[in-house]
N, C-alpha and C positions, 0 to 999 in steps of 0.2 A: 265340723262335725256333722256326722251324718245319723247320728243313733242316739237315743235317749234326751231327744229333746223335748222341752215342755214349754207349755203355754206362759207367758209372762204373770209379772206378779197378780194374783186375784182370779185369774180366769178359770181355772177348775174348782176354785173355792166358791164363786160367785155362782156357779153351776150348781153347785151342792145347796148352796143358802137359797136359790130359789127354789129348789124341788122341794126343800125341807118347810119354806115358808107356804109352799103351794098347799101342802098335805097339813099344814099347822090350821090353814084356813078352813080346810074341809072340802078342796074341791079346786075348780080351775085347772088350766093347762099351761105348764112351763116348756118352753121349746129352746134348746142349745144348740147352735150351728156351728159346726167348727170349718173355720178357713182356711184355704192352702197355706203350706209352709212357707214361711218369707225366704226365697232362694239367697238373698244376701248373707245370711249367716243362720238358718236354720230355725229362727224363731217363728212361731205360728200366733195368730191374733183367734180370738173366740168370740163370735156375735152372739150375745144373749139377751133373750126376752126378759127383761126382768119386771117383777112387778110392781105395784105403784109404792113408791115410799123407799125403794131398795137404790142407794146412792153408791155405784163401783168406786169413785175416788175416795168416798169417806173409808170405806171398808178398806181398800189398799193404804189411806193413811194410819188408821188405827191398826194394822199389821205390821206396818214400819215402825209404829212409835212402840210397839208390845215387844218388838225383837230386840233382845240386849244384846246378842252376840252378832257382831256386823259380818261382813262379808269376808273379808279377811280372816279372821278368825276362825269360822268355817271354814276356809279351804285350807288354812294350816291342819285344824282338826281331821279334815278327810284324808290329807296326804299322809299323817300318822296310823290313819287307818287301812290305809290301802297304798301301796308303793306304786308310784306312778308322778303324772304330771297332771295338776288341775287344770281342766280344759275350758269349763263353765261352771256357772254357778247362778242359780236362782232364788228369791226368796218365795217362800209358797206357803201352804197352810191356811188357817184362818186368826183372825184377831187374836182369838184366846189361847192358838196352839201353833205360833209360828214357827216355820222350819225352812233349812236352806237345802236345795237338793244341790249336789256337787258333784260334778264328772270329773273321773280321774281316770287317766290314760296311761296305761300300763306299758313297758316296754316294747310288747307284742302288738301295741295298737289296740289292744281290748280295754272295752269302755265300762268301767264301774261306777253306780250311781250311789252316792254316799248321802244319808239323811242325816240332817243334823240339826239337832234341837236348837231353836234359837233363843230360846231364853237359859237353859241350862249349859248349853255348848256340848251335850253328849251324843254321841252315834246313837241312832235309834234303828237304822236300817242300813243293808248295803244289797244293792242288785248289779249282776253281771250282764252283760250283754253278750248271751252266749248264740245268739243267731247274726252277728256281725258278718259281713263279707269279708273275704279275705282281701279283695284290693280295699275295702275301707278301712280294715284293720292296717294295711300298709301305708294307706295315704295318712291315718291318724296318728300314727307312729312318727312318721316323718313330720307332721304340723306340730305336735308337740314337742319334737326334739327341735325345732328351727325357732322355737319362741326364745329368745334370751331373755326376755323381759316375763317375768310370771305374773300370777294375778295379783298380789299385793301390790307390788311396784305399778302395774299398769292403771289399778284403782287409784294408787296415791297422785298418779300423772292425771288422771281424771277430775280426781277431787280437787287439786289443784288449779284446775280450767273451771270447774263450775261446782259452787256451794251446794251441800245438802249431802243425800244418803245414795250409797250405790245400790241398788236393788238386784242387779243380775249384769253377769259379766259372759262375753264368750269368744272363744279362741275361733278364727278364722282367717281363710285365704282371701284379702281383698284383690279384685281381679283375678283371682287365680294363681297369684303369685306371691303377693306380699303377706307374710304372717302379722295379723291385726287382731287386737282385743276391741270388742265393741262392748262398752260401757253404759250402763241406764243407770240414770241418776235422779232422784225426786227430791224437790223441797216443796213442801206446801207452802212455804212462805212467800215463795216467788210467783209472781203473775205466769210466767211461764214455767211450771214448775217441773216438767220432764225435759229431759236431755239424755240422748245419746251421743258420747264421747267416743272416737276412734283414737286407740293408740297403737302406733307402729311398734309390733311384737318384737321389732329387730333392734330399733334403737330406744324404745321408751317413751318415745315424743309424742305429743297430742297432734294429730293430723287432720282431725274435723270433729266439729261440735254441731250437733242438729237438734233443735227445737221440737219436740213432738206438737206436730200440727194439731192432734184430736185434742191433746190436753190445753192448748192455745186456744182453740175455739169453744171449749168449756169454759174457762175463766173469763170469757169474754160474754157469754150468755146472759 
């Protein structure tokens, strides 16, 4: 998918937290630098110059802990709000106000971003991408139609492979041909707590599991 992509769990939230903390301390500079998008399936990472005492992983763990609505429930709610196929979902917001950002692609290939409160499960906002290129719409519509395995089924397959909490899911084309779901799973209790699981969107089977190397490095420090 080529539009409405967001940073992974907590990245935008941490930028806001850094700026807020700086203001509260009465000075100092905080800088956030956006990195290029990951061409594999549209997810970007943000590099943040955090203040002393700021722990990104702890913030993410608190965000996950406080989210009472899981990714499958959020996707179901979004599809009831906007007719179409869920093609992506990400846990976002802050620990005290977690939300799910869910992308729904309609039959014309138009993407709608639905914000679902991760505590009470209610839709709080809907945004339509009006600037989508016609070619992108056609490709997105074809991709959504080609996925015989929906988000809920893909997440179920991923969690059967790796124990934890699914924090994001994204439908894309592996190697430009095969539709596949990329599921991010986090489990603070595991040494290698962050995993990305790839699920074939045609067969519903797990085809790859990758440990987040950055997470592995942090756990060994």
